[in-house]
N, C-alpha and C positions, 0 to 999 in steps of 0.2 A: 486709237492705238491698235496695232495689229498684235494678235496673240499667236505666237508660234508654239506648236506642240511637236517636239522632235522625238522620233522613235528610230533607234539604231537597229541594225540587222542582227543576224545570228551571232550568238555568244556575247553580245555587248549589252551594257546598260546605259542609263542616263549619263554616266561619267564620260562616255565617249564623245559627248557634245561640248565638253567644257570650254574649249577654245572658240568654237563657232558660236556658242551661246553668249559668251562674253562679248564677241564682236556685234552680235545682233542687239544686245542690251545697250551697248555704247551708241548704237544708232537710234535708240529710243523705243525699241520693241519690248514687249512683255514675252518672256521665253520660258517654256516649261518642258525641259527634257524629261522623258518618261522611261522608266524601266518596266519592261513587261514581266508578267508573272513567270517564275521559274528561272530567272536570270539575275546575275549580280546580287544586290542586296535582297532580292526576292527569290533567291535560290531555295528550292525546297517546296515552293508553292506549286501545287499541281496545275498544269496548263495544257489546254488544247488550243487550236487556232481561234475558236470563238471566244475563249477566255481572253486572248490577246485583243480581239476586236472590242470586247467589253471593257478591257483595261483602258483603251483609248477613249471610247465613248464616255465611260464613267469619269475619266479625268476632266473632260470638257464640261460635263454636266455638273460635277462636284464643284468646280471653280466658277461655274456659270459664265463660261467664256463665250464671247461672240466675236465676229470678225476674225475667225480662226483660220490660220494656215497650218494644215496638217502635213508633216514631212515624214516620209517613210523611206528608209535606206535599205537596199538589198531585200532580204526576206521580209522586212517589215512593211514593204509596199503592199503585201497581200492583206494583212489586217488593216493597215491604214486606208487602203482603197475601199474596203467594206465599211469602215467607220465613217469615212467621208460622206457616204450617202445617208448614213443613219443619223448624223447630227443636223441634217436639214439646213435651215437658213442660218445656222451658226457658222457655216463654212464660208470662208472667203476664197480659199484656193487649196488644192492638194498638190504637193510636190513629191515626185518620185525620184530619189537619188540613186541612179544606177540600179534600179529596183526591179524585182518581179512585180507584176500587177495581178490582181485577182481576176480569175475567170470563173463564172458561175459553175459550180459542180466539179471544178478541177482543183488539184492540190498544188502546193509550192513546187513539188517534184515533177509535175506533169509534163513540163515543156522542155526538159533537158535530160541527158543521160544521167540516171540517178542510182543505178544499182550499187555503186560504191558508197553512196550516202546511206542507203537503206542498210547495207551491211555494217557500216560504222555505227548506225543507231542500234542495231541488234547487239553488236559487240559492246556497245557502251551502256547496255542495260536500259535502253529506251531514250538515250540522249545522244546527240551528235557532238562529239568532242571537237574542240577547236583544232584547226589545221596546224601542223608543225611549222616552225619558222621559215623553212625554205619555200613553202607554198606562197609566201607573200612577196617573193622576189618579182621585180618587174612592174610593181604597182606604185612606184614613186615614193615608197616609204624608206626612211632611214632605218639603220639598225636600232636606234634608240626608239623610234616610233613602233617598230615591230615588237620590241621588248615590252613597251608600255601596253600595247594591244594584248599581248599574250599574258602579261601579268594581271590584267583585269578581266580577261575572258573567262566565261564559265560554259560548261556543256549546255547545249541548246535542247529544250524539250522536243523529243522526236514527234510527238503527236501533232504539234503545230505545223509540221512539214507534210504530214500525210493525210490530214483532214481536209475536206473540200471547202472551197469558198462559197459563200451564199450572197448573191447580189439580187436586188429587187428591181433594178432599172439599169439601163446602159451606162457604164462608167464614162463613156465618151461624152455624156451630157454634162459632166461636171467640169468646172474650170480647173485646168491642170497644167503643170509644167513637168516635163520629163528631162532630167539631167543625165546625159550620157557621158560617162568617164572613159575617155578614149584609150587609155592604156589597158582597159579591160575589154577591148573590142570596139570596132568602129560603129557598129549598128546596135540599136535596141533589140531585145528579144522579140520574136514574132508577135506575141500578144500586145506588147507595148507599141510596136511599129504600126499595128492595125489601129490602135486607139489614137495614134498621132495623126491619123487622117482626119480626125474630128476638128472642126473649126474652133472648138473650145480648148484644144490642147496645143502646147508649144514645146519645141525641142530646144534645149540649151546644151552645148557641148563644153566639157572641161578637159583640158589636156593634163590629166592626172589619172591615178588608178582608182580602184574600186572603193577605197576608204578615204574620201576627200576630207572628212572631218579630222583626220590625222595628217594627211599629206598637204592639204591646201585649205586650212580652216578659215582663213580670212577671205579667200576667194569664194569659198562656198557660202559664207555669210553674205557676201555682196550679191551673189546670184539669188539667194533666197530673198534678200531685201528687194531686189529689182523685180522678182517674180510677184511678190506681194503687191508692189506698187502698180503692176499692170492689171490687177484685178479690178 
C-alpha cells in the first residue's frame, strides 16, 4: 500500500485536501493530510521553516510509514523537499504541486519579487495574511471554492518564508514529479526547471490554477495515483 502524506501551501491546513484525499482512499491508498505548525487547528504554535520540515518527518516516523509519497503544494514544496531527503528509504516519491522547491541556503522568497510579501508580514505582526478574494481570479476557482478557501485560511507564519532551506544532497537525485498548473503560468520556476533536467524527475501539466485540490480534486488525485505507480 502506498502512503500519501499531503501538505498544502500557505494559509492552508489538512482540511484543504478533503476531496483529493477521499479520491485517493477510494483507490486503495493510505492518506495522511498534514497541518503544519502555526496553521489551521495548529494556529498559535510557533513555527519556522525547520519546524515545518520536522512536522513532516515526525509524522512519517510517528506512524512508521514506508513506501511514502510526500506531496507538497506551493510553499510546502520547500519543507517537503527537505523532508524527502531526511526520511531516507521510507520515500517512494516526492510530488511538487505547482510548488516552490528548496534550494540550499535560500528562502521561499529568494526566487521571486517579494517586497510586498515582506511588507505584508511586517504589517501582519510576523504573519502573511491570506490574499483578498479578487486575487484568486483566473485560477479556475468558483466563487464558492474561493469562499471555502478564505473561510478556512489562516495567516501564515512569516519566519517559514524567510528562513533558508538546508539540503544535504542534490534534490535531483530523488524520484520526483513536478505538477505544473498552467493557469498559473506555462513554465515552472527556474529552480524547478533546473531540477526537471534530472532523469529522476518528470513533469506533468494540469490545465487548471494554482489550487487544484479545490478546482480539480479528482484529476489531481488521478495524477498523484499515476505518479506513485511509476515509482
